[in-house]
C-alpha positions as CSV (number, residue, x, y, z in Angstrom):
1,X,107.3,105.0,92.8
2,X,109.8,102.2,93.1
3,X,108.8,98.8,94.4
4,X,111.5,96.8,95.9
5,X,112.5,93.8,98.0
6,X,115.6,93.4,100.0
7,X,118.1,95.7,101.6
8,X,118.7,98.2,98.7
9,X,116.4,101.2,99.0
10,X,117.5,102.7,95.7
11,X,117.8,106.4,95.2
12,X,114.3,107.5,96.2
13,X,114.3,108.3,99.9
14,X,111.2,110.4,100.6
15,X,108.6,107.8,101.6
16,X,109.0,104.2,102.6
17,X,105.8,102.2,102.6
18,X,106.8,99.2,104.7
19,X,104.6,96.1,104.0
20,X,106.8,93.8,106.1
21,X,106.2,92.8,109.7
22,X,109.7,93.9,110.7
23,X,111.4,97.3,110.3
24,X,114.1,97.3,107.6
25,X,117.5,98.4,108.8
26,X,117.7,101.2,106.2
27,X,114.5,102.9,107.3
28,X,116.5,105.9,108.6
29,X,117.3,106.9,105.0
30,X,113.8,108.0,104.5
31,X,112.1,111.2,105.4
32,X,108.8,109.4,106.2
33,X,107.8,105.8,106.9
34,X,104.2,104.5,106.5
35,X,102.9,101.1,107.7
36,X,99.5,99.7,107.0
37,X,98.0,97.8,110.0
38,X,94.9,95.6,109.6
39,X,92.7,93.9,112.1
40,X,94.7,90.6,112.1
41,X,96.0,90.0,115.7
42,X,99.5,88.9,114.5
43,X,99.9,92.0,112.3
44,X,98.6,94.3,115.1
45,X,101.1,92.8,117.6
46,X,104.0,93.4,115.1
47,X,102.8,96.9,114.5
48,X,102.7,97.7,118.2
49,X,106.3,96.4,118.5
50,X,107.4,98.6,115.5
51,X,105.6,101.6,117.0
52,X,107.6,101.2,120.2
53,X,110.8,100.6,118.3
54,X,110.4,103.7,116.2
55,X,109.7,105.8,119.3
56,X,112.7,104.4,121.2
57,X,114.9,105.2,118.2
58,X,113.8,108.9,118.3
59,X,111.2,108.7,115.5
60,X,107.9,109.6,117.0
61,X,105.2,107.7,115.2
62,X,101.8,109.2,114.3
63,X,98.8,107.0,113.8
64,X,96.0,107.8,111.3
65,X,92.9,105.8,112.0
66,X,90.9,105.2,108.9
67,X,87.2,104.6,109.2
68,X,85.8,101.3,107.9
69,X,83.6,101.5,104.9
């Protein structure tokens, strides 16, 4: 696992866990992208916009609803 900040994704390109509200320009380098969405209205709105953007760019997103504990 590599944690990073900025525009350099390094050499690992299997999974990007995006913790930002925007989609990084280099996301297409990765085989998979995961985003964590919480109940906060601003985060949910940004996630919806990202969902649309991924779909419009030809990357069909899948959502995985996790049950509350």
